[in-house]
N, C-alpha and C positions, 0 to 999 in steps of 0.2 A: 264227703260220702253220704249218698242219701241217711236221714234219720232213721227210718223206717229200719231198713238193713243194718246200720248200726247197730240201732237197740237191740236187734236179734243177735247180732254176732255179740253182743255183752252178754243175752240170756245165753246164748250156747258156751261162751267163755265161763259163765258162772257154775252151769251145772259142768261143765268140763272139770271147773276147779275143786267142786266138790268132791269128784270121784277121783281127784290127786292126780290131775292134770294139766297143761296151760295151752292156751290157745293165742295164736299170732297173728296179725294183719301180717301178709306178706306179699313180695313182688312189687307190682304197679303200683298198688295202694299207696304204700309208704314211701317209695321214690317221689309220687307225685306229691303226696302230703308235703314231704321236705321242699320239694320246688315249689309249692304256693300253688298246686296245679287241681281244677278238677276232677276226679276219678271218682265216676257212678258205678264202677266193677269192685265188689270187696272179695278179696281173696283171704279166706284164714286156713291155718294150719295147727291142726291138732295133736298135742303130743301129752305122751304119758299114758295113753289109756287104750284101751285093745279096741280093733274093729268091730265087735260086739257092743261093747260098752257106749261107742258113740253112735253106733245106729240106735240103741235103747235111748240113749239122750235125745238123738233128735226126734226120733217118734212119739217122744212125749212134747215135742214143741210144736209138734206140725206135722204135715204130711210130707216123709222124707222121699228123696228121689235119688237115683243111683245115676250117675253120668257116665263113670269109669270103675266098674267093681274090681278089675284088676288092678288100677292104679289108687283105691282108695279114694275116690272124689265122688262126693254126697253133695244134696242140696236138699233146700225147703221148697215146695211150690209156694210160690206167688211172692219168693223170694229173690232177689238178685244176689247171691251169696254162693260162691264155688269154695266148700268144704274139703278140706283135703287132709292126707294123714303123709308124716314123712315117710321118703322112699327115696330107695339106690336106684339106680339103671345101670345096664351093661349093654353095651352097643353089641349086635349081633349080625348087623350088616352095614351097609354104605347108605341106606335110605334114613329120611326123617323117622320113621315109625320102625324100624328094625331095631327095638330095644328090648330085653328082660327087665320086667320092673318087680322090684321086691319091698314091699310095704312092711316099714318097720318102727311102729310109734315109739320106740325106745332106742333109736337112733342116737339121738341126741340134737341141739337145734347147730351147733355148728357143721356137724357132717351132715345135715340136713340141708343148710344153706349152701353146701359144697356143690351140690349138682346146679344150681342156678348159674344160669351164662354171665351174667355181669355184676359187678362188684354192687352197682347202684341196684337193681334186682335180688339181691342177695340179703338186702335189710329185711329186720323182723322188729315187729313193734308188739308188745304185750298188750291183748286185747283191753285187760283189766287194769293193768298199773300204768300204761303208756310208755313202760321202758323199750328204750332201742336197742335190738341188738346187731353191733356190728362188727362180722368177724374178719372182714378182707378191705377193710378202707373205701366203704362202699361212698361214706357222708363227705369224705376230703374229695374222691374222685367227682362226685357233684359238685362240690365247691369249685373243683378246677374244670366243670364242665367236659370231665373225661370219661371215655368209655372205655373201661379194660375189665378183662375177660377173669374171672375166678379160679379157675383151674385149668392149666395146660390140658392134663388128660380129660377129666369130663367136658370141658368145651368141645374139643375136635371130636369127639364121637358123634355129634348132630351137628352136620353140615350146614342146614336151615340159619344157625346161629350167624354165620357170614351176613346175610341178608338183614336179619334182625341189626347187627351193628350198624348197617349202613341205613337202615331206615329211624335206628334211635338217634343216628349222626344230622340226618336229615330233620327227624320231627322236633329235637330240642337244640339244633345247633350245635353239638359237641363235637369233639374232636375225639376220632377212635386212638387210641392208646398206641405208640410205635410196635409193641410186644404183641398186641393182638391183630393188629395189622398185618404183622410177619407170619403170624400164626394162621390166621385165614387164608393168607396166600398159598400154603402147605395144603388146603382141604378141598377134597375133590366134590364138585356141588353137583355134577351132571346126573346124579341119580335121583333127585328129589322130585318128589311129586309138584305137577305145574302148578296145581292150586295152592300149594303153600308157598311157592314165589310168588305168584302172584297176589297170596294176601300180606306179603309185607311190602309189595309194590303199591298197592293200592294204600296204606297204611301213609308209606311215602307221599305219595301222588295227593292224597285228601289231608292229610294233616300237617304237612310241612310248609313251613312259609316260603323256602327254598329247597324244592325238590331235586334239583340238579346234584344237591350233596349226595343224594343215594347214591347216582351212577358217578360220581366224582368219585367217593368211596371204594366202591365196588372196581373202578378202574385202577385205583393206587394199590389194590391188594390184588390185581390180574385177575378179578373172577367174574368181568362182564360176560365173558364165554362160559358157557354155549346159550344159556338164558337171553342175554342181549347182544347177539353177534351183529345184529347190524348197527347198532350203536356204536360197537369195538370196531367196526370198519371204516367209520368216519375219520376223514382227516381233520386234524386237530383244528382249525380254521372251524370247519363245519359243524365239527363238536362244540366248541364253545358256542356258536351261534344257536344251535339247539337248544342247549342248557340254557342258554341267556332267553330265550322264548318259552322254557318250560317255565323259569322262574315267574317271568312275567305273565303267565297264561294263570299261575297259584294265586296272584293277586287278583286276578280275574273272576277265578273259581267260583265266591258265592253268586255272582251273577249267571251264572252256566245252568242250564236247564238239565243237562247230565253231566255234573259234575266228574265221575271217573271217564267217562267215554270221551268228554272233553278234554281230561289231563291225558289219556294215551293218545289223544288226535294230536297235542300237543309234544309229546315224546316223538311222533312221526313226521315231524314238519320237514325234515331231512331225508325223507323216502319218498321213493316212486311207490304206485300203487300197490305193484306186485313186491318188492321190499316190504312195506309198512303188511301186507297180507301175510308173508312168513315171519314177521317180526310178531303180530299178533297170534299165529298159531303156535308158536312155541309156547306161549304163557296162558291160551283159553280158547275154550270150543263156543264161547258165547256169541250166536248168530245175530243178534240185534246189534249187541257192542262192535260186533266186528263189522258189521254193515254201516254203521255209524262212522267208525272211525275213517274206512276206505271213502266214505262219500266227503267226509271232511277234507281228505287230502288231495283227493280228484277238483272238488269245488275250491277250495283256497287256491289251488293253481289258476283256475279258472278266473276267480276273484282277483287275484294278481293282474291277470291280463287284461282284466275290465279296466282296473285303476290304471293302467299304463295306457289305455285306448281305450276311450268310454265308447260304449256300443250303443249308448242311445236306452232310451225306455224300455225298449222291445226288450234290448238284448240282458239289461239288469233284472226285467221280471222274470226270463228264460233261467236268468241264473239263482236267482233265489227261488225259483219253483222248482229247480233240479236239487235243493239242498234239503235234506232230512231235518235239518234245525239252522234255519237262516239266523237265530239270534246268535247261538252259540258260534256260527262260521263267521260272524262278524266280530266277537270276541277273540276267537283266535287270529283272526286276523290284526286285530289290536294289540294283541300280543306279540306278532311278527313285525309289528311296527311302532314300538313301544318308546322308541328312542327318535322316532321320525317327527319332525317339526310339523309337519302338515296333516297328519293323521288325524288330530281331533277335527279339524275340518269334512276329510274324507268320512270320517265314522259320521257325524253328524247327517251328509248325505244318503248314505247308507242307511242310517236309522230312518228317515223322511222315504225311502223308497221302500223299505221294508214295511213301513207303516201303509203307502201305496198298495204293497202286493196284498197286504192282511184285508187292507177294507175290501178290496176286489175279491179275494177268496170266500168273505164273508155274503156277498150278493148272492142271490137264485142265480141257478145255471141249467143250460143244457143237459139232461141227463140221455141214456140210450132212451128210456120209458118216453121220453119227449119225442123223440126220432124216430121212435117205434109207432107212436100213436099220429105220425104225420106221413105215417106211410112206408118208411123205410124198414125193409126185412133184415130181422138179425142174419147177421152173417161175418165173416172175415173182414168186410167193408164197413162194418160198424165201427169197429176201433178207429181206423182211420178217419172217420167221421168224428167222432168222439173227442180226437185229438186235434183235429181242424177247429172242434168247436171251443176246445180248450185255449188254442192258442189266442182266439177273441177274445175269450173270456179274459185271459193276461193283459189282452188289449187293451180293455176297458169295456168292453161290448155288455149293453145288457143282454137277460135271457132272450127275450123275443129277438134280437140282431143277431143272436147266436144262433138261434134256430133258425132264421129265415137265411142267414147267410149261407148258412151249413147244406141245407138243402138245395141251396143255388150253386152253392159249390158241386154237391151230387149231381144235379141234373146237368152241368156242364162237364161232366167229364167221367164220373164213377156211374156204374150201373147199378144202383143199390135202390133208386127209388121206383116205387109199384107204378 
């Protein structure tokens, strides 16, 4: 916990104690403390004082912010602390947000913890004394590396918890308890907002050493569909191949230029471009992310073909030029060849070709204004002329040669030269 935020949490707790209440660290910060993991986010829950009393305490300590008035969630500007009050919830529909919330500062610690999703997240620690409250066996589950839900009734009210179970299993390498798996298998997840499902997937893809666990858990629960229908449709041998590539990609993730996009591309290695497009459309409308992944899917297929039959320098330059991120394309191909003995040599060659490509792209090159200055009229054929000049650039011609040969090309057959 950041010292500055922890110091403020203790100041809040001391003021709450003077008013007759108690303040607890809750959720992930207690879990991560016991696991020995760094957690920069501080969540505290204040018991035994009214909402106006807590607001007055915070006003005396800094500039209070309200993040969820109806949920009793406040903060202090310039501090990374979520300050909540105990609440109970009642489902009013099938969606993640379909709840009626009741703030009750006097509900008691055990009832407040009862609304948490998993026992490891239901742990509470008194900010002032350090005492840990464990009503549901969370510490034993942490020791057993087990994810177990707190309550059948409250857990089933929020279908997003199906995906939270899967992402926690992937992030921590824990096993989901059989009874939790069985309960998740009964929960309908189709009405969830795409951004919430994407949020849980993103955590698994970016934080887990083995992101395949996320999908394996959902598969065991029978909850890949409808969100990951394309993966669910893969035959078992292709499923295992894709999961192997995904885990290999996680090891290369720190070297990628666009980690989330890169990992989503790894999820899509078993798809053709149309299937990949449908897979992404179910989860996100992010245009640049989708463009990147579809480019990676297509270009990786092209790269595999080039590895099988060397196209020569010109072919390699064209391939790298068509990739939105050639560096990530090489990494993704490496993930697919993680067990291939001759990959290190192939990777070194690709890196050399990429260095040559980058060097050529940094040189001065013929542009539209250069063609216009040489007498070429603007118009539809200008685009073809620039494409021709770019091909010469890829081949290593300098700017003067690009311009001269392009003009000769136009004179030889294109009616674009004045």
